[in-house]
C-alpha positions in Angstrom: -0.3 -0.2 0.2 1.5 3.7 -0.9 -0.7 6.1 1.1 0.9 9.6 1.7 -0.5 12.6 3.6 -0.2 15.9 1.8 0.3 19.4 3.9 0.3 22.9 3.5 0.6 23.9 0.2 1.5 20.4 -1.4 -0.3 18.8 -4.3 -2.0 15.5 -5.2 -0.1 15.1 -8.1 3.1 15.2 -6.6 2.2 12.0 -4.4 0.7 10.1 -7.9 4.5 11.4 -9.6 5.8 9.7 -6.0 4.2 6.7 -6.7 4.8 6.8 -10.6 8.8 7.2 -9.4 8.7 4.6 -6.6 7.1 1.8 -9.1 8.8 2.7 -12.5 5.6 3.6 -13.7 6.9 6.0 -16.2 4.2 8.9 -16.3 5.2 12.5 -15.9 2.3 14.5 -14.8 2.7 18.5 -14.6 0.7 20.5 -11.5 -2.6 20.6 -13.3 -2.6 17.0 -13.6 -3.9 16.0 -10.5 -7.2 14.4 -11.9 -5.3 13.1 -15.0 -3.0 11.5 -12.9 -6.4 9.9 -10.8 -7.9 8.7 -13.5 -4.4 6.9 -15.2 -3.5 5.6 -12.0 -6.9 4.0 -11.8 -6.9 2.8 -15.4 -3.9 0.5 -15.2 -5.4 -0.9 -12.3 -5.0 1.0 -8.2 -7.8 2.1 -6.3 -7.0 5.8 -5.1 -8.6 8.3 -3.1 -8.1 12.1 -2.2 -9.7 13.7 0.6 -9.9 17.3 1.9 -10.6 17.7 5.4 -11.3 21.0 5.1 -14.7 20.9 3.3 -15.4 16.7 4.5 -15.1 15.0 1.4 -13.7 12.1 -0.2 -12.9 11.5 -3.9 -12.2 7.8 -4.6 -10.9 6.6 -8.3 -11.9 2.7 -8.5 -9.9 0.7 -11.4 -12.9 -1.8 -13.6 -11.0 -4.7 -11.6 -11.0 -4.2 -7.8 -8.7 -6.7 -6.2 -9.3 -8.8 -2.9 -6.5 -6.7 -1.6 -8.3 -3.4 -2.6 -11.8 -4.4 -1.2 -10.6 -5.4 1.9 -8.9 -1.9 2.2 -12.4 -0.3 1.2 -14.1 -2.5 3.8 -11.7 -2.3 6.4 -11.6 1.6 6.2 -15.1 1.9 5.6 -15.6 3.8 8.7 -13.1 6.6 8.0 -14.9 7.0 4.4 -18.4 7.3 6.2 -17.9 10.5 8.2 -17.0 12.2 5.3 -20.0 14.4 4.1 -19.3 14.5 0.2 -18.5 11.0 -0.6 -18.1 10.7 -4.6 -16.4 7.9 -7.1 -15.0 7.9 -10.4 -14.9 4.2 -11.6 -12.3 3.8 -14.8 -12.8 1.5 -17.4 -10.5 0.8 -20.7 -12.2 0.0 -23.6 -10.2 0.1 -26.5 -8.0 2.4 -25.2 -10.4 4.6 -24.1 -11.4 5.6 -21.2 -14.7 5.0 -19.8 -15.6 7.2 -16.7 -18.8 6.4 -14.3 -19.4 9.3 -12.0 -20.9 8.0 -8.7 -22.1 10.3 -6.1 -24.5 7.4 -3.7 -22.3 5.6 -1.2 -24.3 2.1 -1.6 -23.8 2.4 -5.8 -19.6 3.2 -4.6 -19.7 0.4 -2.3 -21.1 -2.0 -5.0 
């Protein structure tokens, strides 16, 4: 598991870049690529999430195939996820090289 806490003026994309470097994925994200980085990681099979404590929201990026380990992480951290007022997820699927993105705003759908 790769988990990083962002403080101060740090950007989510910096942590995605760290992940790419650590696992030699070859991605080079720019400062404005936070959303693209999240989608990219989900498209290659990683469950990702970003939180914003100040506005109580969590944005999850769910790969097309969720592994048992990823599912267990979700289940084991369900209470942490539920504490956020705004819970959203983006499900990412690859269809012949094109990303198909589905936004889920309902926690029951996210959980399924």
